[in-house]
MARZA-517260 format. One record per residue (C-alpha): residue in one letter; x, y, z. Coordinates in steps of 0.05 Angstrom, whole numbers, plus 5000, padded with zeros to 4 digits. Layout:
+---------+------+-------+------+
: residuo : east : north :   up :
+---------+------+-------+------+
:       A :    X :     Y :    Z :
...
+---------+------+-------+------+
This chain:
+---------+------+-------+------+
: residuo : east : north :   up :
+---------+------+-------+------+
:       X : 7734 :  0199 : 0515 :
:       X : 7708 :  0268 : 0495 :
:       X : 7721 :  0335 : 0517 :
:       X : 7714 :  0395 : 0502 :
:       X : 7762 :  0449 : 0478 :
:       X : 7783 :  0521 : 0448 :
:       X : 7820 :  0489 : 0380 :
:       X : 7871 :  0539 : 0335 :
:       X : 7849 :  0492 : 0266 :
:       X : 7893 :  0539 : 0230 :
:       X : 7943 :  0601 : 0234 :
:       X : 7902 :  0661 : 0238 :
:       X : 7847 :  0620 : 0235 :
:       X : 7792 :  0638 : 0297 :
:       X : 7789 :  0596 : 0352 :
:       X : 7738 :  0542 : 0346 :
:       X : 7701 :  0513 : 0401 :
:       X : 7686 :  0429 : 0403 :
:       X : 7696 :  0366 : 0415 :
:       X : 7763 :  0332 : 0420 :
:       X : 7773 :  0255 : 0434 :
:       X : 7826 :  0248 : 0486 :
:       X : 7876 :  0192 : 0505 :
:       X : 7884 :  0147 : 0557 :
:       X : 7949 :  0158 : 0593 :
:       X : 8010 :  0131 : 0580 :
:       X : 8069 :  0112 : 0599 :
:       X : 8095 :  0169 : 0632 :
:       X : 8037 :  0215 : 0624 :
:       X : 7985 :  0244 : 0670 :
:       X : 7918 :  0261 : 0650 :
:       X : 7890 :  0320 : 0687 :
:       X : 7805 :  0354 : 0714 :
:       X : 7829 :  0429 : 0691 :
:       X : 7786 :  0478 : 0744 :
:       X : 7819 :  0539 : 0701 :
:       X : 7875 :  0577 : 0656 :
:       X : 7898 :  0641 : 0648 :
:       X : 7881 :  0662 : 0577 :
:       X : 7959 :  0691 : 0563 :
:       X : 7986 :  0749 : 0505 :
:       X : 8034 :  0682 : 0486 :
:       X : 7975 :  0640 : 0462 :
:       X : 7940 :  0692 : 0420 :
:       X : 8023 :  0704 : 0382 :
:       X : 8013 :  0622 : 0371 :
:       X : 7946 :  0637 : 0333 :
:       X : 7977 :  0696 : 0287 :
:       X : 8036 :  0666 : 0278 :
:       X : 8090 :  0710 : 0317 :
:       X : 8108 :  0641 : 0335 :
:       X : 8113 :  0574 : 0318 :
:       X : 8076 :  0515 : 0324 :
:       X : 8044 :  0458 : 0291 :
:       X : 7959 :  0461 : 0279 :
:       X : 7910 :  0447 : 0290 :
:       X : 7926 :  0454 : 0367 :
:       X : 7890 :  0458 : 0424 :
:       X : 7913 :  0523 : 0449 :
:       X : 7932 :  0535 : 0528 :
:       X : 7992 :  0534 : 0569 :
:       X : 7989 :  0571 : 0629 :
:       X : 7943 :  0525 : 0681 :
:       X : 7917 :  0487 : 0746 :
:       X : 7866 :  0414 : 0752 :
:       X : 7870 :  0351 : 0793 :
:       X : 7901 :  0285 : 0766 :
:       X : 7863 :  0243 : 0745 :
:       X : 7903 :  0179 : 0716 :
:       X : 7961 :  0165 : 0710 :
:       X : 8009 :  0122 : 0664 :
:       X : 8054 :  0061 : 0684 :
:       X : 8116 :  0104 : 0705 :
:       X : 8087 :  0167 : 0741 :
:       X : 8112 :  0160 : 0808 :
:       X : 8112 :  0234 : 0834 :
:       X : 8036 :  0245 : 0819 :
:       X : 7973 :  0202 : 0842 :
:       X : 7892 :  0208 : 0830 :
:       X : 7871 :  0267 : 0867 :
:       X : 7916 :  0306 : 0858 :
:       X : 7922 :  0392 : 0846 :
:       X : 7989 :  0400 : 0809 :
:       X : 7996 :  0466 : 0761 :
:       X : 8011 :  0450 : 0681 :
:       X : 8093 :  0470 : 0666 :
:       X : 8084 :  0485 : 0594 :
:       X : 8169 :  0480 : 0585 :
:       X : 8198 :  0428 : 0616 :
:       X : 8270 :  0416 : 0628 :
:       X : 8308 :  0353 : 0598 :
:       X : 8364 :  0361 : 0636 :
:       X : 8420 :  0332 : 0594 :
:       X : 8425 :  0395 : 0530 :
:       X : 8472 :  0442 : 0544 :
:       X : 8431 :  0500 : 0570 :
:       X : 8403 :  0449 : 0624 :
:       X : 8481 :  0424 : 0644 :
:       X : 8499 :  0499 : 0652 :
:       X : 8432 :  0504 : 0697 :
:       X : 8387 :  0546 : 0653 :
:       X : 8331 :  0514 : 0648 :
:       X : 8292 :  0560 : 0624 :
:       X : 8336 :  0562 : 0548 :
:       X : 8324 :  0469 : 0551 :
:       X : 8350 :  0459 : 0479 :
:       X : 8297 :  0404 : 0481 :
:       X : 8236 :  0443 : 0519 :
:       X : 8173 :  0451 : 0476 :
:       X : 8194 :  0384 : 0427 :
:       X : 8125 :  0356 : 0459 :
:       X : 8097 :  0399 : 0412 :
:       X : 8092 :  0369 : 0346 :
:       X : 8070 :  0306 : 0382 :
:       X : 8000 :  0280 : 0366 :
:       X : 7958 :  0308 : 0429 :
:       X : 7880 :  0288 : 0407 :
:       X : 7841 :  0271 : 0346 :
:       X : 7783 :  0324 : 0339 :
:       X : 7717 :  0288 : 0316 :
:       X : 7727 :  0269 : 0246 :
:       X : 7797 :  0241 : 0267 :
:       X : 7842 :  0287 : 0254 :
:       X : 7899 :  0298 : 0292 :
:       X : 7902 :  0355 : 0344 :
:       X : 7978 :  0379 : 0367 :
:       X : 7984 :  0405 : 0447 :
:       X : 7999 :  0482 : 0428 :
:       X : 8060 :  0488 : 0485 :
:       X : 8065 :  0428 : 0504 :
:       X : 7993 :  0419 : 0562 :
:       X : 7930 :  0439 : 0509 :
:       X : 7907 :  0474 : 0584 :
:       X : 7842 :  0506 : 0541 :
:       X : 7801 :  0429 : 0556 :
:       X : 7767 :  0404 : 0609 :
:       X : 7827 :  0362 : 0612 :
:       X : 7885 :  0354 : 0583 :
:       X : 7939 :  0291 : 0580 :
:       X : 8003 :  0318 : 0582 :
:       X : 8079 :  0283 : 0602 :
:       X : 8092 :  0281 : 0675 :
:       X : 8139 :  0322 : 0667 :
:       X : 8099 :  0386 : 0653 :
:       X : 8073 :  0371 : 0727 :
:       X : 8079 :  0406 : 0779 :
:       X : 8048 :  0385 : 0852 :
:       X : 8017 :  0452 : 0874 :
:       X : 8036 :  0464 : 0959 :
:       X : 7995 :  0473 : 0999 :
:       X : 7957 :  0537 : 1021 :
:       X : 7939 :  0552 : 0943 :
:       X : 7873 :  0566 : 0915 :
:       X : 7874 :  0509 : 0866 :
:       X : 7831 :  0557 : 0812 :
:       X : 7885 :  0622 : 0821 :
:       X : 7948 :  0568 : 0825 :
:       X : 7939 :  0573 : 0737 :
:       X : 7977 :  0632 : 0734 :
:       X : 8035 :  0617 : 0776 :
:       X : 8050 :  0567 : 0714 :
:       X : 8070 :  0623 : 0665 :
:       X : 8057 :  0704 : 0685 :
:       X : 8075 :  0690 : 0756 :
:       X : 8138 :  0656 : 0748 :
:       X : 8158 :  0706 : 0686 :
:       X : 8137 :  0764 : 0721 :
:       X : 8176 :  0748 : 0788 :
:       X : 8230 :  0715 : 0755 :
:       X : 8240 :  0779 : 0716 :
:       X : 8246 :  0829 : 0781 :
:       X : 8282 :  0771 : 0821 :
:       X : 8333 :  0728 : 0772 :
:       X : 8342 :  0765 : 0718 :
:       X : 8347 :  0837 : 0738 :
:       X : 8364 :  0817 : 0799 :
:       X : 8316 :  0880 : 0839 :
:       X : 8351 :  0897 : 0903 :
:       X : 8308 :  0936 : 0970 :
:       X : 8316 :  1009 : 0956 :
:       X : 8320 :  1015 : 0873 :
:       X : 8268 :  1037 : 0837 :
:       X : 8232 :  1000 : 0778 :
:       X : 8189 :  1022 : 0723 :
:       X : 8135 :  0966 : 0689 :
:       X : 8125 :  0982 : 0613 :
:       X : 8054 :  0946 : 0617 :
:       X : 8010 :  0920 : 0660 :
:       X : 7967 :  0866 : 0629 :
:       X : 7988 :  0803 : 0674 :
:       X : 8058 :  0786 : 0664 :
:       X : 8064 :  0861 : 0681 :
:       X : 8011 :  0863 : 0740 :
:       X : 8049 :  0798 : 0777 :
:       X : 8118 :  0830 : 0764 :
:       X : 8093 :  0904 : 0792 :
:       X : 8080 :  0851 : 0858 :
:       X : 8142 :  0829 : 0846 :
:       X : 8187 :  0886 : 0843 :
:       X : 8146 :  0899 : 0912 :
:       X : 8158 :  0837 : 0951 :
:       X : 8230 :  0854 : 0923 :
:       X : 8231 :  0921 : 0965 :
:       X : 8234 :  0977 : 0905 :
:       X : 8237 :  1046 : 0926 :
:       X : 8188 :  1077 : 0876 :
:       X : 8149 :  1029 : 0809 :
:       X : 8117 :  1064 : 0759 :
:       X : 8074 :  1025 : 0706 :
:       X : 8074 :  1048 : 0640 :
:       X : 8017 :  1028 : 0601 :
:       X : 7977 :  1052 : 0534 :
:       X : 7902 :  1057 : 0574 :
:       X : 7889 :  1097 : 0634 :
:       X : 7835 :  1038 : 0650 :
:       X : 7901 :  0998 : 0672 :
:       X : 7922 :  1053 : 0735 :
:       X : 7873 :  1024 : 0785 :
:       X : 7900 :  0954 : 0768 :
:       X : 7966 :  0973 : 0777 :
:       X : 7966 :  1013 : 0836 :
:       X : 7930 :  0948 : 0873 :
:       X : 7995 :  0908 : 0847 :
:       X : 8038 :  0949 : 0871 :
:       X : 8057 :  1010 : 0824 :
:       X : 8065 :  1087 : 0866 :
:       X : 8057 :  1117 : 0795 :
:       X : 8026 :  1115 : 0741 :
:       X : 8037 :  1139 : 0660 :
:       X : 8008 :  1133 : 0597 :
:       X : 8055 :  1114 : 0550 :
:       X : 8072 :  1180 : 0509 :
:       X : 8136 :  1193 : 0463 :
:       X : 8155 :  1235 : 0519 :
:       X : 8142 :  1177 : 0577 :
:       X : 8230 :  1163 : 0586 :
:       X : 8231 :  1250 : 0607 :
:       X : 8172 :  1238 : 0648 :
:       X : 8200 :  1178 : 0683 :
:       X : 8275 :  1219 : 0698 :
:       X : 8237 :  1281 : 0728 :
:       X : 8198 :  1235 : 0768 :
:       X : 8261 :  1200 : 0784 :
:       X : 8320 :  1272 : 0796 :
:       X : 8334 :  1262 : 0733 :
:       X : 8370 :  1213 : 0739 :
:       X : 8320 :  1147 : 0716 :
:       X : 8304 :  1081 : 0743 :
:       X : 8344 :  1029 : 0759 :
:       X : 8310 :  0978 : 0729 :
:       X : 8254 :  0972 : 0668 :
:       X : 8217 :  0920 : 0657 :
:       X : 8185 :  0908 : 0580 :
:       X : 8119 :  0863 : 0578 :
:       X : 8093 :  0883 : 0519 :
:       X : 8135 :  0863 : 0464 :
:       X : 8141 :  0925 : 0421 :
:       X : 8190 :  0959 : 0396 :
:       X : 8178 :  1036 : 0407 :
:       X : 8169 :  1012 : 0496 :
:       X : 8236 :  0972 : 0487 :
:       X : 8271 :  1037 : 0463 :
:       X : 8225 :  1079 : 0516 :
:       X : 8254 :  1033 : 0574 :
:       X : 8315 :  1034 : 0549 :
:       X : 8311 :  1102 : 0552 :
:       X : 8277 :  1108 : 0618 :
:       X : 8342 :  1082 : 0663 :
:       X : 8395 :  1107 : 0701 :
:       X : 8468 :  1116 : 0662 :
:       X : 8494 :  1037 : 0692 :
:       X : 8425 :  1017 : 0702 :
:       X : 8384 :  0944 : 0676 :
:       X : 8333 :  0928 : 0622 :
:       X : 8300 :  0865 : 0619 :
:       X : 8249 :  0852 : 0558 :
:       X : 8199 :  0797 : 0575 :
:       X : 8137 :  0806 : 0522 :
:       X : 8143 :  0765 : 0463 :
:       X : 8156 :  0817 : 0387 :
:       X : 8156 :  0801 : 0317 :
:       X : 8200 :  0800 : 0274 :
:       X : 8187 :  0869 : 0246 :
:       X : 8193 :  0891 : 0314 :
:       X : 8266 :  0929 : 0299 :
:       X : 8298 :  0969 : 0360 :
:       X : 8362 :  0999 : 0340 :
:       X : 8416 :  1038 : 0386 :
:       X : 8470 :  1073 : 0366 :
:       X : 8560 :  1060 : 0378 :
:       X : 8555 :  1114 : 0422 :
:       X : 8492 :  1121 : 0471 :
:       X : 8517 :  1037 : 0476 :
:       X : 8586 :  1070 : 0508 :
:       X : 8554 :  1123 : 0543 :
:       X : 8502 :  1108 : 0586 :
:       X : 8533 :  1036 : 0604 :
:       X : 8473 :  1002 : 0610 :
:       X : 8450 :  0924 : 0606 :
:       X : 8397 :  0896 : 0567 :
:       X : 8380 :  0831 : 0573 :
:       X : 8315 :  0785 : 0542 :
:       X : 8285 :  0744 : 0592 :
:       X : 8240 :  0668 : 0583 :
:       X : 8205 :  0651 : 0626 :
:       X : 8231 :  0686 : 0671 :
:       X : 8296 :  0659 : 0677 :
:       X : 8257 :  0610 : 0718 :
:       X : 8266 :  0543 : 0743 :
:       X : 8184 :  0529 : 0758 :
:       X : 8203 :  0460 : 0812 :
:       X : 8243 :  0507 : 0850 :
:       X : 8214 :  0566 : 0848 :
:       X : 8139 :  0537 : 0852 :
:       X : 8149 :  0529 : 0929 :
:       X : 8186 :  0597 : 0945 :
:       X : 8117 :  0635 : 0897 :
:       X : 8063 :  0594 : 0951 :
:       X : 8108 :  0614 : 1017 :
:       X : 8092 :  0686 : 0992 :
:       X : 8022 :  0675 : 0966 :
:       X : 8001 :  0645 : 1054 :
:       X : 8051 :  0705 : 1068 :
:       X : 7996 :  0750 : 1037 :
:       X : 8045 :  0780 : 0997 :
:       X : 8038 :  0751 : 0926 :
:       X : 7946 :  0763 : 0923 :
:       X : 7938 :  0711 : 0867 :
:       X : 7866 :  0744 : 0858 :
:       X : 7886 :  0822 : 0838 :
:       X : 7920 :  0782 : 0770 :
:       X : 7839 :  0769 : 0746 :
:       X : 7815 :  0813 : 0715 :
:       X : 7764 :  0771 : 0688 :
:       X : 7740 :  0700 : 0703 :
:       X : 7705 :  0671 : 0645 :
:       X : 7679 :  0596 : 0609 :
:       X : 7707 :  0557 : 0562 :
:       X : 7668 :  0602 : 0502 :
:       X : 7695 :  0668 : 0522 :
:       X : 7752 :  0644 : 0499 :
:       X : 7753 :  0681 : 0419 :
:       X : 7730 :  0739 : 0465 :
:       X : 7782 :  0737 : 0512 :
:       X : 7832 :  0738 : 0446 :
:       X : 7791 :  0803 : 0420 :
:       X : 7810 :  0839 : 0491 :
:       X : 7871 :  0824 : 0477 :
:       X : 7875 :  0856 : 0415 :
:       X : 7859 :  0915 : 0442 :
:       X : 7905 :  0919 : 0498 :
:       X : 7843 :  0907 : 0548 :
:       X : 7845 :  0883 : 0615 :
:       X : 7898 :  0839 : 0647 :
:       X : 7890 :  0767 : 0650 :
:       X : 7828 :  0724 : 0640 :
:       X : 7818 :  0663 : 0676 :
:       X : 7781 :  0616 : 0654 :
:       X : 7756 :  0571 : 0705 :
:       X : 7718 :  0490 : 0686 :
+---------+------+-------+------+
């Protein structure tokens, strides 16, 4: 069956909006008609080679839609069911999974090397980060499909597949923010806005958003920020000035840049915690001296997919949505069509906007 999709023909090449031939689901597979897909910075990292995947590929890893068909041996969803795509399904048997750290599963991205579909000329296409959500329809492993809980709009539910799980998990699983603590969030893109909302849900007393663009202030404050700062060389000093000269209890870095990781570290109090969510390139080197590591007693940690277990956390997030504590629509800065994805990539490169949502 032919569907339209956004294809990355080669690393560094522009995306092509074109028709592809998608197979029917085989054993253990599910075919999904996409309602929406989020344009995530990780997709940009795939296209420019920051993260490596087989190409040519259909990108898009944050999506939600409706089951169209299921192959043999699929029992947990049926045609007509609304679902969220999970781009990093855990195998359940590797060392990380045995420790309960399913977000570090060694087998999670194995599906990216599979043949997902074919171009019109017969060229095999791979599924980006497993789910190939930048398409009208996709065929995925059943492990990549999670039933959508009741009470969550299907279109906005796409954001639960990456941005919200990552931002929520950074606050609740990685940094473990406690009520009354202060939080600084560096980067107010899609994940940053979800992190700000999650800090508010956690009961943070002061939530400081930091971004290079003054246009992000309104979005950040709507998401829960009590303060907004433009990123400069003096940002850590400004944050300490607003927190009794101590620094925040927790800083979350969502940009993946050496300068902002360092600034987040310097913005935390003695004994504070810094969580790095942003995906940076190998050229982004962060340095510390031995004395400051001892003296400040801070904790610096990476955070993959929010240290989340999607099967466990999705119902929790749905509860926050139903209760009005989590506003998915507020994370969407523009709604676009499939053909607008290349322009959305350019906006991300320029640091504009929060989260573009492709609506099919």
